[in-house]
C-alpha positions in Angstrom: 0.0 0.0 0.3 1.3 3.6 -1.0 0.3 6.6 0.8 0.4 9.7 -1.7 0.1 13.1 -0.3 -0.4 16.1 -2.5 0.4 19.4 -0.6 -1.1 22.1 -2.4 -1.8 26.1 -1.4 -5.1 25.5 -0.1 -5.4 21.8 0.7 -3.4 18.8 1.1 -4.7 15.7 -0.2 -3.9 12.3 1.0 -4.8 9.0 -0.9 -4.2 5.3 0.0 -3.2 3.4 -3.2 -3.7 0.0 -3.3 -2.5 -1.6 -6.9 -4.3 0.6 -9.3 -6.9 1.8 -7.1 -7.4 4.3 -4.8 -8.8 2.8 -1.5 -9.2 5.9 0.6 -8.7 9.8 0.3 -9.1 12.9 2.4 -8.4 16.7 2.1 -7.1 18.7 5.0 -7.0 22.7 4.8 -3.3 23.8 4.1 -2.8 26.0 7.1 0.5 28.3 7.4 0.3 27.4 11.2 0.7 23.4 11.3 3.0 21.9 13.3 4.5 18.4 12.3 3.1 17.0 15.5 -0.5 18.4 14.7 0.0 17.2 11.0 0.7 13.5 12.2 -2.5 13.7 14.6 -4.7 14.5 12.1 -3.0 12.2 9.1 -3.1 9.3 11.9 -7.1 10.4 12.9 -7.9 10.3 9.2 -6.3 7.1 8.4 -7.8 5.4 11.4 -11.6 6.6 10.8 -10.7 5.2 7.0 -10.2 2.0 8.6 -6.8 2.0 7.0 -4.0 -0.3 8.7 -0.9 2.5 9.0 1.4 -0.9 9.2 0.1 -1.7 5.7 2.0 1.5 4.6 4.8 0.5 2.5 5.8 3.7 0.9 5.1 7.5 1.3 5.2 9.7 -1.7 4.6 13.3 -1.7 4.8 16.5 -3.8 4.2 19.9 -2.5 4.2 23.5 -3.6 4.5 24.7 -0.4 8.2 24.5 0.9 7.2 25.0 4.5 4.7 22.3 4.2 7.4 20.0 2.5 9.4 19.9 5.7 6.6 19.4 8.2 4.9 16.7 6.0 8.3 15.1 6.2 8.9 15.3 9.6 5.4 13.9 10.3 5.7 11.0 8.1 9.2 10.1 9.6 7.2 9.6 13.2 4.2 8.2 12.1 6.0 5.5 9.6 9.5 5.7 10.8 10.5 6.1 6.8 11.4 8.7 4.5 9.1 9.8 1.9 9.8 10.3 -1.5 9.4 13.8 -2.8 8.6 13.9 -6.3 10.6 16.1 -8.5 12.1 15.8 -12.2 15.2 14.5 -10.9 13.5 10.9 -10.1 13.2 8.1 -12.7 9.8 8.5 -13.6 8.2 7.1 -17.0 8.0 10.2 -18.9 10.7 12.7 -20.2 10.4 16.6 -19.1 11.8 18.4 -22.4 10.9 21.9 -21.2 13.4 24.7 -21.0 13.9 24.4 -17.7 12.9 20.7 -16.4 13.8 21.4 -12.9 11.0 24.0 -12.7 8.3 21.3 -13.3 6.6 20.9 -10.2 5.9 17.4 -8.6 2.1 17.7 -8.8 2.5 18.6 -12.5 4.4 15.7 -13.3 2.7 13.4 -11.5 -0.5 14.6 -13.5 1.7 13.9 -16.7 2.6 10.5 -15.6 -1.0 9.6 -14.5 -2.5 10.9 -17.7 0.0 9.3 -20.1 -0.5 5.9 -18.5 -4.6 6.2 -18.2 -4.7 7.8 -21.7 -1.9 4.9 -23.3 -0.7 8.1 -25.5 -0.4 11.6 -25.6 -2.5 13.4 -22.8 -3.5 17.1 -21.3 -4.1 17.3 -17.6 -6.2 19.9 -16.5 -6.0 20.8 -12.6 -8.6 22.5 -11.2 -7.1 23.9 -7.8 -6.0 27.5 -6.4 -4.2 27.3 -9.8 -5.7 26.2 -12.8 -3.0 24.2 -14.7 -2.5 22.5 -17.7 0.2 19.9 -18.6 1.0 18.5 -21.9 2.0 15.2 -22.5 2.7 13.9 -26.0 2.6 10.3 -27.3 6.2 9.5 -26.8 5.6 10.4 -23.0 7.8 13.6 -23.4 6.3 16.4 -21.1 6.0 19.1 -23.6 5.0 22.0 -21.2 2.2 23.8 -19.3 0.1 26.5 -18.8 -0.8 28.2 -15.6 -3.7 30.5 -14.8 -5.5 31.6 -11.6 -8.1 29.1 -10.0 -11.8 29.4 -10.6 -12.0 30.6 -6.6 -8.4 32.4 -6.5 -9.9 34.5 -9.6 -13.3 35.1 -8.1 -11.8 36.2 -4.5 -9.4 38.5 -6.8 -12.6 39.9 -8.4 -14.4 40.7 -4.9 -11.5 42.0 -3.1 -11.1 44.8 -6.1 -14.5 45.9 -6.5 -17.0 48.0 -4.2 -20.4 45.9 -4.6 -20.0 42.7 -6.0 -20.6 40.2 -3.2 -19.2 36.8 -2.9 -21.6 33.7 -3.9 -21.5 30.4 -4.4 -20.2 29.3 -7.4 -22.1 26.9 -9.5 -23.5 26.0 -12.8 -25.8 29.2 -13.9 -27.7 27.4 -16.4 -27.4 30.1 -18.9 -25.5 32.8 -20.1 -27.3 35.9 -19.7 -27.6 36.3 -15.9 -30.9 38.3 -14.6 -29.3 39.5 -11.2 -26.0 40.2 -9.7 -25.6 36.6 -8.3 -26.8 34.9 -11.6 -24.3 37.5 -13.5 -21.0 36.4 -11.6 -22.0 32.7 -11.8 -22.3 32.9 -15.6 -19.0 35.1 -16.1 -17.0 32.8 -13.7 -18.0 29.2 -14.4 -18.8 29.5 -17.8 -15.9 32.1 -18.5 -13.6 29.5 -17.0 -15.2 26.8 -19.1 -14.4 28.5 -22.0 -11.0 29.2 -21.0 -10.2 25.7 -20.5 -11.6 24.8 -23.7 -9.5 27.5 -25.6 -6.1 26.3 -24.0 -6.8 22.6 -24.1 -7.8 23.0 -27.7 -4.8 25.0 -28.5 -2.8 22.4 -27.0 -4.3 19.3 -28.9 -3.4 21.2 -32.2 0.2 21.5 -31.2 0.6 17.6 -29.9 -1.2 16.5 -32.7 -2.8 13.1 -33.3 -5.0 11.8 -30.9 -4.8 13.1 -27.4 -7.3 12.6 -24.2 -8.0 15.3 -22.0 -8.6 14.5 -18.3 -10.0 17.1 -15.6 -8.7 16.8 -11.9 -8.6 18.8 -8.6 -10.6 20.1 -6.1 -12.9 22.3 -8.2 -13.2 19.6 -11.2 -16.7 19.2 -10.5 -17.6 22.9 -10.7 -16.4 23.5 -14.1 -15.4 20.2 -16.0 -18.9 18.8 -16.7 -19.3 22.3 -18.9 -16.1 21.8 -20.9 -16.5 20.5 -24.4 -12.8 19.6 -24.5 -12.5 17.7 -21.0 -12.6 13.8 -22.1 -12.4 12.2 -18.6 -12.5 13.0 -15.0 -10.4 11.7 -12.7 -10.9 13.5 -8.9 -7.7 11.7 -7.8 -5.3 11.5 -10.7 -2.5 13.3 -9.1 -2.6 10.6 -6.1 -2.3 7.6 -8.7 0.6 9.7 -10.8 2.4 9.8 -6.9 1.9 6.4 -6.5 3.1 5.5 -9.8 6.4 7.4 -9.4 6.7 5.8 -5.8 6.6 2.3 -7.5 9.6 3.2 -10.2 11.5 4.6 -7.6 11.3 1.4 -5.4 12.0 -0.9 -8.5 15.0 1.5 -9.2 16.1 1.1 -5.8 15.8 -2.6 -6.0 17.7 -3.0 -9.0 20.7 -1.1 -7.6 21.0 -3.2 -4.5 
């Protein structure tokens, strides 16, 4: 069993991976004031509530876009499992090749998305990750990560809009059901949700043309359910795709270590 951890700007996602199946998954808020002991207690509690056998966890694999959280999670994992987590980066042996101008800049989460997307598609893939940032990762049929696109996430963009205007309220962002809003709430929902669906379709469509051939586009991330159903270019929704990719990288790292001993 592999415990995969994806530490983002807003949430930390945890997933237990058994073979190809995500058998348990949880999210915690990415608090800036966590201590390693607090994280340990929360993680241990989530695993026990989920009926997971901590002793069955053979490996912990993580990605993090928050440097401060990286060290906290690493310390918590050491205390709970008495082992060192695999921190994903382009320097590890992975089943894709990063061919961008600066491979070291590619985040572990985007690398995991590329690995899982290519594996699930059996070829070229685009992974759209709906989180604090809206990210697009493109991997071609030869398993080469060609690059990415990054925009503010749905909630991030909306909070920025409200913060910089005097009269626009915070509303729940859901499918507006129409394009022409008849009041402030429906107008905001149309502009934000329909607008982001259009943004996704525009970028994914352009990436498809640049990759060429058959390309499968995946939607994943914490806000995928709000936007992906309105996107014509999204082929499949895999809410825990990043965790799958982390687990696949972890298995490859273990295999490489076994061969070297």
